[in-house]
C-alpha positions, 0 to 999 in steps of 0.5 A, spaced: 500 499 500 501 507 498 502 512 503 501 519 501 503 525 504 499 531 503 500 538 503 494 544 502 497 551 503 497 553 495 489 555 496 483 554 501 479 548 501 474 544 504 475 537 508 470 531 509 469 524 508 466 520 504 465 513 503 472 512 507 476 517 503 478 523 505 474 528 499 478 535 498 474 540 495 478 547 492 475 552 488 476 548 481 478 541 483 475 535 487 479 530 490 479 524 495 485 520 497 483 513 502 484 515 509 488 508 510 493 510 505 494 517 508 500 518 513 500 525 514 496 531 512 500 538 512 495 545 512 498 552 511 494 556 509 489 559 513 483 558 510 482 551 510 476 547 514 474 541 516 469 538 518 470 534 525 469 526 522 474 528 517 480 529 523 477 524 526 477 519 522 484 521 520 486 519 527 482 513 527 486 510 521 492 511 524 494 518 520 497 524 523 495 532 521 500 538 522 498 545 523 503 551 521 502 558 522 502 564 518 510 562 515 509 555 514 512 553 520 509 547 524 506 549 530 501 543 532 501 536 530 494 531 532 496 523 533 492 518 534 491 517 541 490 509 540 495 505 537 496 497 539 493 492 542 498 492 549 498 500 549 498 500 557 503 495 558 508 498 553 507 505 556 508 502 563 515 499 561 516 506 557 515 509 564 519 505 567 525 503 563 531 504 566 537 508 566 543 503 563 538 501 557 536 509 555 543 509 554 545 504 550 539 506 546 540 512 545 548 510 544 545 506 538 540 512 535 547 516 537 552 512 532 546 511 527 545 518 526 553 520 525 554 514 520 548 517 517 552 525 516 558 521 515 555 518 508 551 524 506 559 528 506 563 522 503 557 522 497 557 529 496 564 532 499 569 526 497 570 526 505 567 522 511 570 528 516 572 524 521 565 522 523 566 514 523 572 515 528 568 519 532 561 513 531 567 508 534 568 512 540 561 513 543 559 510 550 554 509 553 549 515 554 554 520 549 557 523 555 562 526 551 556 529 546 560 526 540 554 527 537 554 536 538 561 534 536 559 532 530 554 536 527 559 542 528 563 538 522 557 536 519 553 542 518 560 546 516 562 541 511 555 541 508 553 548 508 560 551 509 562 555 516 557 560 515 552 556 517 548 556 523 543 550 524 538 555 528 530 551 528 525 557 528 529 561 523 525 564 516 533 564 513 531 560 507 535 554 508 534 553 515 526 554 513 526 547 508 530 544 513 524 545 517 519 543 513 523 537 512 524 535 519 516 537 521 514 532 516 520 525 518 517 528 525 510 527 524 512 520 520 516 517 526 510 520 532 505 516 528 510 510 527 511 511 535 504 511 535 502 505 531 507 500 535 504 502 542 508 506 545 508 513 547 511 520 544 512 524 550 517 519 554 522 520 550 530 516 550 533 523 551 531 528 550 526 531 556 524 538 554 517 540 558 515 543 552 516 538 547 511 533 547 513 528 543 520 527 545 521 520 543 519 522 535 525 527 536 529 521 539 528 516 534 528 521 528 535 522 529 539 518 523 533 520 519 535 527 518 540 527 512 535 524 508 532 532 509 538 535 508 540 532 503 534 535 498 535 541 501 543 540 499 539 539 491 535 546 492 540 550 494 544 547 488 538 550 483 536 556 487 542 558 490 540 561 497 534 563 496 530 557 497 523 558 495 517 555 500 512 553 494 508 547 492 515 545 488 520 546 493 514 542 498 513 536 493 520 535 492 522 534 499 516 529 501 518 526 494 525 524 498 522 522 504 517 517 500 522 514 495 529 514 498 530 507 499 532 504 505 536 499 507 535 495 514 538 488 514 540 487 507 534 489 504 530 495 501 524 498 504 521 505 505 521 510 510 515 508 512 516 500 513 523 502 516 519 507 521 514 502 524 521 497 524 524 501 529 519 503 533 517 496 533 524 494 535 524 500 540 518 497 543 521 490 543 527 493 547 522 496 552 518 490 554 525 486 555 526 482 547 531 485 545 536 490 546 538 492 539 535 497 535 533 495 527 535 502 524 537 504 517 542 504 512 541 510 506 
């Protein structure tokens, strides 16, 4: 089954449900998407209205909704509340996970992230900037903050020494990154809920103002998928990347079509996220110690 990401930002629309499909009515056109195929709905246009049934049905079928402000920056997310038949048991196991286990899991996440960054640098710049050596030095819980050290090398090698990664800014490069990360984060949060885990209970992130700490954790190894597309946009447009429908479509298409390798098999993003979240649930409930994280 193909899973779809839909972005409504260019014109007003009305969203309702007909015959188990999300019906989208625009000024000059109409379209319908089967609810079971809708992974994420992103809404930026201020004149979009919904029926209650539309939002409830998206959640019932496991989809997510991202709401954006007038600058088209994500400000809210709607997630399904019930995702797995043993959800209460998994919530309890997640909440009571020991500190040594969480440190072990975070080490795996950081290592996968740094190796993904290294592969992208090697592909685009011809050098991995020593990131694999840093990944090999990782200790449980990353007490040396090698993630942060690797990030500084990575961003400077990828976008130049003048670049600064600032999440809540409107400069074109950061804005494109923010959009891609928001879509990715929603997909990760959806997989987490489907696996019966709570998105607020993180492995490492514990910001009291972040309701999706676990999604912020688990998405880390996947971020270079977005970074690569922003580099591609930068090559075409220069530093003034337009945040228009073509840019968004390119970022979304990259997330949907870039093959990821897990256990020697090529898989889609949504498949890999489901497996990664399931492996994390298995770690919490005591059945495994190793996360299934991708190469791409």
